[in-house]
C-alpha positions as CSV (number, residue, x, y, z in Angstrom):
1,X,-37.4,32.7,16.9
2,X,-36.4,32.5,13.2
3,X,-32.7,32.9,12.3
4,X,-31.9,34.3,8.9
5,X,-29.2,32.4,6.9
6,X,-26.9,35.5,6.9
7,X,-27.0,35.8,10.7
8,X,-26.4,32.1,11.1
9,X,-23.4,32.3,8.7
10,X,-22.1,35.3,10.7
11,X,-22.5,33.5,14.0
12,X,-20.6,30.4,12.6
13,X,-17.9,32.6,11.1
14,X,-17.6,34.5,14.5
15,X,-17.3,31.2,16.4
16,X,-14.7,30.0,13.9
17,X,-12.7,33.1,14.4
18,X,-12.9,32.8,18.1
19,X,-11.6,29.2,18.0
20,X,-8.8,30.2,15.6
21,X,-7.6,32.8,18.1
22,X,-7.8,30.4,21.1
23,X,-4.7,29.1,22.9
24,X,-5.7,25.5,22.1
25,X,-5.8,26.2,18.4
26,X,-2.4,28.0,18.6
27,X,-0.8,25.0,20.4
28,X,-2.2,22.5,17.8
29,X,-1.0,24.6,14.9
30,X,2.5,25.0,16.3
31,X,2.6,21.2,17.0
32,X,1.6,20.7,13.4
33,X,4.6,22.7,12.2
34,X,6.9,20.6,14.4
35,X,5.4,17.4,13.1
36,X,5.6,18.5,9.5
37,X,9.3,19.4,10.0
38,X,9.9,16.1,11.6
39,X,8.4,14.1,8.7
40,X,10.4,16.0,6.1
41,X,13.6,15.9,8.3
42,X,13.4,12.1,8.4
43,X,12.9,12.0,4.6
44,X,16.0,14.2,4.3
45,X,18.1,12.1,6.6
46,X,17.1,8.9,4.9
47,X,17.9,10.4,1.5
48,X,21.3,11.7,2.7
49,X,22.2,8.3,4.1
50,X,21.3,6.7,0.8
51,X,23.4,9.2,-1.2
52,X,26.3,8.7,1.2
53,X,26.1,5.0,0.8
54,X,25.3,4.5,4.5
55,X,22.3,2.2,3.8
56,X,19.5,4.7,3.8
57,X,16.4,4.1,1.8
58,X,14.2,6.2,-0.5
59,X,10.9,7.0,1.1
60,X,7.9,9.2,1.1
61,X,5.9,10.8,3.9
62,X,4.2,7.6,4.9
63,X,7.6,5.8,4.9
64,X,8.8,8.5,7.3
65,X,5.9,7.8,9.6
66,X,6.7,4.1,9.5
67,X,10.3,5.0,10.4
68,X,9.1,7.0,13.4
69,X,7.0,4.0,14.5
70,X,9.9,1.6,14.4
71,X,12.1,3.7,16.8
72,X,12.3,3.3,20.6
73,X,9.2,5.0,22.0
74,X,8.0,5.1,18.3
75,X,4.3,4.7,19.1
76,X,4.4,7.5,21.6
77,X,6.3,9.7,19.1
78,X,4.0,8.8,16.3
79,X,1.0,9.7,18.5
80,X,2.4,13.1,19.0
81,X,3.1,13.4,15.3
82,X,-0.4,12.4,14.4
83,X,-1.8,15.0,16.9
84,X,0.5,17.6,15.4
85,X,-0.5,16.7,11.8
86,X,-4.1,16.9,12.7
87,X,-3.6,20.3,14.3
88,X,-1.8,21.6,11.2
89,X,-4.5,20.2,8.9
90,X,-7.2,21.9,11.0
91,X,-5.3,25.2,10.9
92,X,-5.0,25.0,7.1
93,X,-8.7,24.1,6.7
94,X,-9.8,26.9,9.0
95,X,-7.6,29.3,7.0
96,X,-9.3,28.2,3.8
97,X,-12.8,28.6,5.3
98,X,-12.3,31.8,7.2
99,X,-10.1,33.3,4.5
100,X,-7.5,35.2,6.5
101,X,-4.7,34.9,8.9
102,X,-3.0,37.4,11.2
103,X,-1.3,39.1,8.2
104,X,-4.5,40.0,6.4
105,X,-6.9,38.8,3.9
106,X,-6.2,35.7,1.7
107,X,-7.1,35.7,-2.0
108,X,-8.9,32.8,-3.7
109,X,-5.7,31.0,-4.7
110,X,-4.4,31.3,-1.2
111,X,-7.5,29.8,0.2
112,X,-7.5,27.0,-2.4
113,X,-3.9,26.2,-1.5
114,X,-4.8,26.2,2.2
115,X,-7.7,23.7,1.5
116,X,-5.5,21.4,-0.5
117,X,-2.7,21.5,2.1
118,X,-5.3,20.9,4.9
119,X,-6.7,17.9,3.1
120,X,-3.2,16.5,2.4
121,X,-2.0,16.8,6.0
122,X,-5.4,15.4,7.2
123,X,-4.6,12.3,5.1
124,X,-1.1,12.1,6.6
125,X,-2.7,12.3,10.1
126,X,-5.0,9.5,9.0
127,X,-2.0,7.4,7.8
128,X,-0.3,7.9,11.1
129,X,-3.4,6.8,13.0
130,X,-3.6,3.7,10.7
131,X,0.0,2.8,11.4
132,X,-0.6,3.2,15.2
133,X,-3.6,0.9,14.9
134,X,-1.5,-1.7,13.1
135,X,-3.3,-1.6,9.7
136,X,-0.5,0.4,7.9
137,X,-0.6,-0.2,4.2
138,X,0.1,-3.9,4.2
139,X,-0.9,-7.1,6.0
140,X,2.0,-7.1,8.4
141,X,4.3,-4.5,9.8
142,X,7.3,-5.8,7.8
143,X,5.4,-5.6,4.5
144,X,4.0,-2.2,5.2
145,X,7.3,-0.6,5.9
146,X,9.2,-1.6,2.8
147,X,11.2,0.9,0.6
148,X,9.1,3.4,-1.3
149,X,9.8,5.9,-4.0
150,X,9.2,9.5,-3.2
151,X,5.8,10.8,-4.2
152,X,5.9,14.5,-3.9
153,X,8.6,16.6,-2.3
154,X,8.2,20.0,-0.9
155,X,4.5,20.1,-0.3
156,X,3.2,23.2,1.3
């Protein structure tokens, strides 16, 4: 039996829509929002402590991930953050591919923004996994968790 490209595309799109509406996908996307909030919350707390003279440090998203890893139960928490960031990334990438969410159709710029956001948070998930595996961004844990300048604030 020969399958036409248009029917194959329709089948893949239908399967994607089915997955997007699944309970697993919803849980991963929601965990992603929590993880994203946690990362930016840590950056905010560290910036506030620095401004208040309480010994905080300027950091970026990867520095926030290192901060999570250094806390009690940090590896466990960072594992949950990595899963959440992966879920958020997947949600944004599916949104870019399928082209609409529950509120209606997305236009080209919305889809492009979703793709960029999905790739960015996918890289953050990868960074969290690297930290968990001990490779971080330096040769030792101390050198990989040094003070960093903020790269971009307020990413979507």
